[in-house]
C-alpha positions in Angstrom: 96.5 71.6 76.9 94.6 72.3 80.1 95.7 75.1 82.4 94.9 76.0 85.9 94.0 79.4 87.2 94.9 80.6 90.7 93.3 83.9 91.9 95.2 85.6 94.7 92.7 88.0 96.1 91.1 89.4 99.2 88.1 87.4 100.3 85.9 90.5 99.6 86.5 90.0 95.8 86.3 86.1 95.8 82.6 85.6 94.9 82.5 88.3 92.2 85.7 87.0 90.6 84.3 83.4 90.7 81.2 84.6 88.8 83.4 86.3 86.2 85.4 83.2 85.6 82.2 81.0 85.5 80.6 83.5 83.0 83.7 83.2 80.8 83.2 79.5 80.7 86.5 78.7 82.4 87.1 75.9 84.9 86.7 76.9 88.5 89.9 78.6 89.8 91.9 77.9 92.9 91.7 80.8 95.4 94.2 82.1 97.8 94.0 85.1 100.2 97.4 84.7 101.9 100.8 83.4 101.1 100.1 80.3 103.1 96.9 79.7 101.0 98.9 80.2 97.8 101.6 77.7 98.8 98.8 75.2 99.6 97.0 75.6 96.2 100.2 75.4 94.1 100.5 71.9 92.8 100.8 69.8 89.7 102.3 71.1 86.5 103.1 74.7 87.4 104.1 75.4 83.8 100.4 75.3 83.0 99.3 77.4 86.1 98.4 81.0 85.7 98.5 83.3 88.7 96.3 86.4 88.8 96.5 88.7 91.8 93.6 91.1 92.1 93.4 93.6 95.0 95.8 91.6 97.1 98.5 92.9 99.4 100.4 89.6 99.3 103.9 89.9 98.0 104.6 86.7 96.0 108.3 85.6 96.5 110.5 85.3 93.5 111.0 81.6 94.3 107.3 81.1 93.4 107.1 83.5 90.5 110.2 81.9 88.9 108.4 78.6 88.5 105.2 80.0 87.0 104.5 81.3 83.6 104.0 85.1 83.5 101.6 86.2 86.3 99.3 89.2 86.4 98.8 91.8 89.2 95.7 94.1 89.2 95.1 96.8 91.8 91.9 98.8 91.1 92.0 102.4 91.9 91.6 105.9 90.4 94.5 107.4 88.5 95.4 109.7 91.4 95.8 106.7 93.6 97.2 104.0 91.3 97.5 100.6 93.0 95.3 101.7 96.0 91.6 101.4 96.6 
């Protein structure tokens, strides 16, 4: 079963995350920096699409989250400033 990865991230993280995905031997992900970008890259069998948000301020609407498998949200930051960088 093939799956599709979408990375919702600020453009500042895009190249580094692409290298991590490539190093892991995974297929190239779709990238989105805005909600409009995300809506554009969502297609096909969404039951096989995994959304990972890394350092993004985009709030993904429930209407999108409800049609995807569990999604993941990462916000790097020190313990004193959780979710902020």
